N, C-alpha and C positions, 0 to 999 in steps of 0.2 A: 854748868855741872854744879849741882848743890854739895853742900858739905857732906852729905851722906854718901856721895857717889865720888869718892876719892878713887883715883888710879890703883891703888893698892887693893880697894873694895872690889873694883871692877875686875881686877887681875883675879882675885880669889874667886869670885862668882863665875868667871870664864874657865878656871881650873876646876871647879866643881862641875860645871856643866860638860866639860870635855871627859871628865871621869865618869859621869852618868852614862854620856852616850859611847863611852868604850865599854862599859859594864854591860849596856844593854847588846851591844854587837857581839861580846863575847857569848852572852846568854842566847843570843840567836844563833850564832854559829854552833854552839854546843847542842842545840835542839836538832840540829839537823842530823839525819841518818848519816852513817858512813858513806852511803851509795851518793846521797843527795850531795853531800860536800864533795865527794870526788867528782862529780859531774860538774859543779859549778866550778872546781878548780882546774878541770882539764882544759887544754889548749893544744892545737896541732904543735908538735915539737916538743912537748912536755918532757921532761927528763926522765920521768917514771913510765913514759909510752903508752899508756893505756888508763881508762878509768878503773879498771879492775886492780891495776897495781897501785894506783893511787888510793882506792879504798882500803886495800890491803895494808898500805902503809898508814893511813888513818885510824884504821883498827888498832894497829900495833902501838902507834903513838898514845892512843887512848887509854889503852891497856897500861903501858907504862906509866901514865900520869896518874890512873888510878892505884898502882902500886904505891907510887910516891905519897899520894895523899893518904893512904892508908897507913903509911909509916909514920908521916907527919903527925897524924891524930893521936 
């Protein structure tokens, strides 16, 4: 390991890489339509019971998030 590759530098690089991956995943998830997201989230026995119910919940949450963002702006 060179002097430039100290454990703290490696840790900082790993944290930046993880943060970038998280930002990418969030952006990809947000780009899905509510229906696509609901279909991806559904599994037999899901507490909401159906793709349609999950889709409605996604729409409700996105609307609530949009309202919070407008208030924060």
